[in-house]
C-alpha positions in Angstrom: -0.1 0.0 0.0 1.4 3.5 -0.8 2.0 5.3 2.4 0.0 8.4 0.8 -2.7 6.5 2.4 -3.6 4.7 5.5 -6.3 2.0 5.8 -8.9 2.2 9.1 -11.3 -0.6 10.5 -14.9 0.9 11.5 -16.8 -2.6 12.2 -14.1 -4.8 10.9 -12.9 -5.8 7.3 -15.9 -7.5 6.2 -18.4 -5.2 7.5 -16.9 -2.1 6.3 -16.5 -3.5 2.8 -20.0 -4.7 3.1 -21.1 -1.3 3.6 -19.1 0.7 1.0 -20.2 -2.0 -1.2 -24.1 -0.9 -0.3 -23.3 2.6 -0.5 -22.0 2.6 -4.0 -25.0 0.1 -5.1 -27.3 2.9 -3.8 -25.5 5.6 -5.7 -25.4 3.5 -8.9 -29.6 2.9 -8.5 -30.1 6.7 -7.9 -31.4 5.9 -4.0 -28.5 8.2 -3.0 -27.4 11.3 -4.8 -23.9 10.6 -6.7 -21.2 12.6 -5.6 -18.5 10.4 -6.1 -14.9 11.5 -6.9 -11.7 9.9 -7.1 -8.4 11.1 -5.8 -4.7 10.3 -6.4 -1.7 12.1 -6.4 0.8 12.0 -9.9 4.2 13.7 -8.9 2.6 14.8 -5.4 0.0 17.0 -7.4 -3.7 16.0 -6.3 -5.8 14.0 -9.3 -9.7 14.2 -8.9 -12.5 14.0 -11.2 -16.0 13.2 -11.1 -16.6 8.7 -11.6 -19.7 7.2 -12.2 -21.0 3.8 -10.8 -21.5 1.3 -13.7 -22.0 -1.8 -12.0 -21.4 -3.5 -8.3 -20.9 -7.0 -7.6 -20.4 -8.4 -4.2 -17.1 -7.1 -3.3 -16.1 -5.2 -6.3 -17.2 -2.3 -8.4 -16.7 -1.1 -11.7 -16.7 2.9 -12.5 -16.6 5.2 -15.6 -13.7 7.8 -14.9 -11.8 10.6 -16.2 -9.5 9.9 -19.0 -6.7 11.4 -16.7 -7.6 9.7 -13.8 -7.4 6.7 -15.6 -3.8 7.2 -16.3 -2.9 7.8 -12.8 -5.0 5.0 -11.4 -3.0 2.4 -13.8 0.2 3.7 -12.5 -1.2 4.0 -8.9 -3.0 0.3 -8.7 -5.0 2.3 -6.2 -7.3 4.9 -5.8 -9.4 6.5 -2.9 -13.0 7.3 -3.5 -14.9 10.4 -1.9 -18.4 11.2 -1.2 -20.1 12.5 1.6 -22.2 9.3 1.8 -19.1 7.6 3.5 -18.3 8.2 7.1 -14.3 8.2 6.0 -12.3 7.9 2.5 -12.4 4.6 1.0 -9.1 2.8 -0.1 -9.5 0.6 -3.3 -7.2 -1.5 -5.1 -7.6 -1.6 -8.8 -7.8 -4.8 -10.3 -8.5 -3.9 -13.9 -7.8 -0.8 -15.7 -8.7 0.7 -19.6 -7.5 4.0 -20.0 -8.9 3.9 -23.5 -12.1 3.2 -22.5 -11.9 4.9 -19.1 -13.2 2.2 -17.3 -11.9 0.8 -14.0 -12.7 -2.4 -11.6 -12.0 -1.6 -8.1 -11.8 -4.3 -5.0 -10.9 -4.6 -1.4 -12.3 -1.7 -0.5 -11.8 -0.2 3.0 -12.3 3.2 5.1 -8.8 4.7 4.9 -7.1 8.2 5.6 -5.2 10.4 3.0 -2.3 11.5 4.7 -1.6 14.4 2.1 -4.7 15.9 3.2 -3.0 16.7 6.6 -0.2 18.5 5.1 0.3 21.9 6.0 1.2 22.9 2.4 1.2 22.0 -1.3 3.8 19.8 -2.2 5.7 18.9 -5.8 8.3 16.5 -7.0 10.9 17.5 -8.7 11.1 17.0 -12.9 14.8 17.8 -12.8 18.0 17.7 -11.4 17.7 20.2 -8.7 21.0 20.5 -6.7 21.2 21.3 -3.1 23.9 21.3 -0.3 22.4 20.9 3.6 25.3 22.2 6.2 24.9 20.4 9.5 26.5 21.6 12.4 29.8 19.9 11.7 29.7 18.7 8.0 27.6 18.8 5.0 26.7 16.6 2.1 25.4 17.7 -1.3 22.3 15.8 -3.0 19.6 16.8 -5.3 16.1 17.7 -4.7 13.3 15.3 -4.4 10.7 17.3 -3.3 9.4 20.6 -1.8 7.0 22.6 -0.2 6.7 25.8 1.8 7.3 23.7 5.1 9.7 20.9 4.1 11.6 19.2 1.5 13.8 15.9 1.1 16.8 15.1 -1.0 18.0 12.4 -2.2 21.9 11.4 -1.4 23.8 8.9 -2.4 25.0 7.9 1.0 23.6 8.1 4.6 25.7 10.8 6.4 25.0 9.6 9.4 23.3 13.1 10.9 21.2 12.3 13.9 17.6 13.5 14.0 16.7 17.0 14.2 20.0 17.8 13.1 19.7 21.8 12.5 21.4 23.5 9.3 20.7 25.1 6.4 19.6 23.9 2.8 21.6 25.6 -0.1 18.8 25.0 -3.2 19.8 26.0 -6.6 16.2 26.5 -8.1 15.3 27.7 -11.8 15.2 30.9 -11.0 17.7 31.5 -8.4 19.7 29.8 -5.3 18.2 30.2 -1.8 19.2 29.1 1.4 16.5 28.3 4.0 16.8 27.1 7.9 16.3 23.2 8.3 15.9 20.3 10.6 16.0 16.8 9.6 12.8 15.0 10.6 13.6 11.5 9.0 15.8 9.3 6.6 14.3 7.5 3.9 16.5 4.5 2.8 16.5 2.7 -0.8 18.2 1.4 -3.4 20.5 3.7 -4.8 21.2 5.9 -1.4 19.0 7.4 0.9 16.6 10.4 1.3 16.9 12.9 3.7 13.4 14.8 4.8 13.5 18.2 6.3 11.5 20.9 7.9 12.2 24.2 6.8 11.8 27.8 7.5 11.9 29.8 4.4 12.2 33.7 4.8 9.4 35.3 3.0 11.6 36.0 0.1 12.7 32.6 -0.1 9.0 31.6 0.4 8.5 33.2 -2.7 10.9 31.7 -4.7 9.5 28.0 -3.5 6.5 29.3 -4.3 6.9 30.5 -8.0 8.7 26.9 -8.4 5.9 25.0 -7.2 3.4 26.8 -9.4 5.5 26.3 -12.5 6.1 22.7 -11.3 2.3 21.7 -11.1 2.2 23.2 -14.6 4.5 21.4 -16.3 3.1 18.0 -14.4 -0.3 18.7 -15.7 0.7 19.3 -19.2 2.5 16.1 -18.5 -0.1 13.9 -17.1 -2.6 15.3 -20.3 -0.2 14.7 -22.9 0.2 11.1 -21.7 0.4 8.6 -24.5 -2.7 6.7 -23.3 -4.8 9.8 -23.5 -6.5 10.4 -27.0 -7.1 13.7 -28.5 
């Protein structure tokens, strides 16, 4: 399961699934107003469009979705269903997706929490290499920017520099519009196959905040264009 979402149990897994299916069936037959929307994240940018319930089975549902949503779903292999009729958001696995026909079949439906909804600010993932240096109390490390928001940033580095959690220092970020320096505090280290990722809380000045905001906006435009230009989407 993608760590953007966390599954929850309200009345137990089986009962929760049955309740979700019953709600979707009521939406399908018109007993409940259709306000269903799906939510995914593409390079940290939220993608959310309405969806239509086509058929409901005992433990699965087929939906007609927006083609852009279908592209992201085919990549994530999961999605989140939002409706005022659910007590919580619903997390679902994808068992079938046809981008051309804009159809998906979902199963393993459970209630959940979208952790990204709790973020203090919008975050975007980088598309090109943005060089970053973190200078701590006694040493520094060079890397590339993985993602950034007005309150946080993470950088990819080839090795673990062994900074203690809460290490305070300064990030120097070479944004396309100009280099900025921001105070930073290490929150956690995420290990992967090609090194690790250092996640920081940042406290930018007003000027640095303006530069970050401008970059986030430009990056969002690039990401949305990249998604809409996906070869699977018809003109």
